[in-house]
N, C-alpha and C positions, 0 to 999 in steps of 0.2 A: 847563869851558868847552866849549861846543858849536862844532863846526866842520864844514866840508863838503869832500869831495873829489869833484871832477868826474872821471869816468873815461871816456876815449875809446879808440877802437881804436888810433890811431896811424897814421902814414904816413911814407914816405920823404921826402915833400915837407914841408919845415918850415913852409910857409905854411898847411898843412892845419889846424894847431892854432889859428890866429888867431881864429876864431869862439868856440872854447871858452875861450881866454884872455880874450876880450871878456866872456863870461858871468861868468867868475871876477872880473874887474875890477868888474862891476856888483854882484856879491854883496859884494865887499870894501867898496864904498862904503856898504853898509848896516851896516858895523862887524862883519861876520862873517868869521871866520878861514876861508880857503879855499885850496885847492891843486888843481892839475890832475895827473892821472896817466894813464898809457897802458898798454895791454895788450901792444902790439907796436911795434917800429920807432922809438919815441921814448922819451925819459926825462923825468921819473922814472916808474918803475913804481909800482904801488899801495903796496907795502911801503915803498919809499923816501919817497914822499909822506906816508904815514901816520906814519912815524917823524919826519919833519920837522915835521909839524903837531902831533904830541904834544910834541916839544921846544919848540914855541911855546906850549904850554899847554893843548892840547885834551885833554879827558877823555871826550868823546862825539862820535863822528864819523859823519856821514851820508854814505854812499857813493852818489853819484848817477850811474848809467850814462847817458851822453850818446848813447843809441841810440834809433832810432825804434821798435824792437820788441824782443821777448824772443827773441833768437837764442841761439846756443850760448854766446857769450861771457857774456851776461847770465844765462843759465840754468845754466851749468856752471862756467865759469872764475871769474867773480866770487864766487860762494858759496864756492868752494874757497879763493880768495885771502883772503877775509874770515875764513874759518875758520883759516887759517894765521896770520893776524895775531892773532886771538883767543888762539891757543895761545901765541904769543910774548909778547903784551902783554895778559894777562887783566884787568888793572885798567882798561883803556880799553874803553868800549862802542863797537862799530862796527856800525852799522845799514845794511843794504843796501836801498836803495829800488828801486822799479820803474823801468824805463827811462823817460826823459822823454817819449818818443814815445807812451807808453801813457796819458798824461794828456790828457783831452778838451780842456783849454784849449790845449795845444800843437797838437793836431790841428786845432782851430778856427782858430788863427792861421795854420797852414800852408795850410789850405784858403782862407782869405781872401787870402793872398799869391798863391797859384796862380791864383785867380779874378780878381784885379785886372788891369785893363787897363793896359798900358804901364808 
């Protein structure tokens, strides 16, 4: 079964994650197994979210960084964490995708929102 883990930075402010949770809810309405994970300051971390989603039946996980660009977390931390997961659970495929902000469709939507009046 295919699944998605949305990965965000995390924040001390619990409201920070609300937009990411909203994205996860929209994915779930499509019948796709989805979880959120965080690199710092919030739970669950990627390993905990991955174990949870595997327990729910996932055999192929797409890890989607919810970042605007390819910073240190996406370039260094996430590949390391995905590798650690692969060594711990080699029977599960975990695919690390590019940050959402590197998709032209996302950039087009952001530009439209920024340019809109009122």
